[in-house]
C-alpha positions in Angstrom: -8.9 -9.1 5.2 -6.3 -9.7 7.7 -3.2 -7.7 9.2 0.0 -7.7 7.5 1.4 -11.1 8.0 4.9 -10.8 9.3 3.2 -7.4 11.7 1.5 -8.0 14.6 0.9 -4.3 15.0 -2.8 -3.6 14.6 -3.8 -1.6 11.9 -3.6 2.1 10.5 -6.9 2.3 8.4 -9.7 0.7 9.8 -12.4 -1.3 8.0 -14.5 1.3 7.9 -12.0 3.7 6.2 -10.7 1.2 3.7 -14.3 0.6 3.0 -14.7 3.9 1.7 -11.4 4.3 0.3 -11.7 0.7 -1.8 -13.9 1.3 -4.7 -11.7 4.7 -5.2 -8.7 2.6 -6.1 -7.9 2.1 -9.8 -8.2 -1.2 -10.9 -4.8 -2.9 -11.3 -2.9 -2.6 -14.8 -2.5 -6.2 -17.0 0.9 -7.5 -16.4 2.8 -8.1 -19.7 2.3 -10.7 -20.7 5.4 -14.0 -20.1 6.3 -11.4 -16.8 5.3 -12.1 -13.5 8.1 -10.6 -11.4 7.2 -10.7 -7.8 3.9 -11.2 -6.0 2.2 -7.8 -5.7 1.7 -6.2 -1.9 -2.2 -5.8 -1.6 -3.7 -1.9 -2.4 -4.6 -2.2 1.6 -0.9 -3.2 2.7 0.3 -0.3 0.4 -2.0 2.2 1.8 -1.5 1.1 5.1 2.6 1.8 4.7 1.6 5.3 2.8 0.1 6.2 6.0 3.1 4.9 8.1 5.7 6.8 6.5 2.6 10.2 6.2 2.3 9.9 10.7 6.1 8.8 11.7 7.5 11.4 9.1 10.5 9.0 8.2 11.9 8.9 5.1 10.0 6.4 1.9 13.5 4.2 2.1 13.1 3.8 5.9 9.8 2.1 5.7 10.6 -1.4 7.3 10.0 -3.8 4.6 9.1 -6.6 8.2 5.6 -4.4 8.8 4.4 -6.4 5.8 3.3 -3.0 3.8 5.6 -3.7 0.6 9.1 -1.6 0.0 9.1 2.3 0.5 9.1 2.4 -3.2 6.4 0.4 -3.7 4.0 2.4 -1.3 6.0 6.1 -2.6 5.1 5.0 -6.3 1.3 4.1 -5.9 0.5 6.5 -4.1 1.7 8.8 -6.7 -0.5 6.9 -9.2 -3.5 7.1 -7.0 -2.9 10.5 -6.3 -2.7 11.1 -10.9 -6.2 9.0 -10.9 -7.1 11.5 -8.1 -7.7 9.4 -5.2 -6.1 11.8 -2.8 
């Protein structure tokens, strides 16, 4: 996969690490019929956002959306979903 579309910065998660983590991430929950909402941020981009927040110490609400990792809320929520699923 390519880097986040709006970010020229290099990936924080290497392809090798992503290959190890991706199979651990639970499958996406099916959408409620008739509701589409916003396009879902990819799991890899969200993991990049989680790594960015944890490595820089910024607050979730301060995660810059222009980096392409999704919102801080999205990253926080998925981190908790994945933790409950045993990924972390």
